[in-house]
C-alpha positions, 0 to 999 in steps of 0.5 A, a space after each residue: 642423524 637427519 633423514 631429510 632429503 638433500 637435493 644434489 647441488 648442480 650450480 651450473 645447471 641452475 645457472 643455465 636454467 636461469 639464463 634460459 628462462 631470462 632469455 625466454 621471458 625477456 623475449 615474450 614480455 620485454 626487457 623492462 618486464 624482466 624481474 628477478 622474481 619472475 625469473 626465479 618463479 618461472 625457473 622453479 628456483 628460490 629467489 635466494 638461489 637466483 641471487 646466489 648466481 645473479 645479485 641483480 637484473 644487470 648481472 643477469 643480463 650480463 650473464 646472458 650476454 656472456 653466455 651467448 657471446 661465448 657461444 657466438 665466438 665458438 661458432 665463429 671459431 668453428 666456421 673459421 677452422 673449416 675455412 682454408 682461405 685466410 682473406 675474409 675468413 672472419 667475415 665469412 664465419 660471421 656471416 655463416 653464424 649470423 645467418 643461422 641465428 634465427 634457427 631454434 632455441 639459440 635464435 631466441 636467446 639472441 633475439 632476447 639479447 638483441 632487444 637488451 642491447 638496444 635497451 641497455 647502454 651497458 650492454 651496448 658498450 660491451 657489444 661495441 667492445 666485442 666488435 672492436 676487439 674482433 675487428 682489431 684481431 682480424 684487421 689484416 684479413 678482414 678490414 676491407 670495405 667489402 668485408 665491412 659491408 658484408 658484416 653490416 648486411 649480416 647485422 641487417 639480416 639479424 635485425 630483420 630476423 628479430 622483428 620478422 620484417 621479411 619472409 625469406 625462403 631458404 634458397 633466397 637466404 642461401 643465395 644472399 649468404 653466398 653473395 655476401 661471402 663473395 664480397 669477403 674475397 674481393 
């Protein structure tokens, strides 16, 4: 009988930790500098443990994409559930969530993913597919030019937040959000 210590396996916790570290490292050092070795070392996980979850860098980026888009979708669904007006509901939820992306750790994950979206053609295609799927899903309520304009503006705010190109105080940001939400009702 062995008296060796056996750590309880927690695969979901390890996977989440690897994704958090990958997001942080890609934000700090750039996607090109993101390596499996760097992620495993920074996460305190063996390379074999990392490879168990993510066999290559693209799988790691896909995992990060999947995790963040799932969170994004949940946040949009929650915002939609609180909105009783059907016309433009998806657009208002998208605006609400995008305007909140810069806050806290969630924003860092999105910053990392946005950089990856720009750099990785595979992830660009996956994002385009998400946009097309959601646009088709809400075509009857959110396909007006005003809704599209509002979502494009939210994407611009998202990019401005990413590169820190504009300093917006909270009241200006809130006023912009309300003006864009009004477009979804036009």
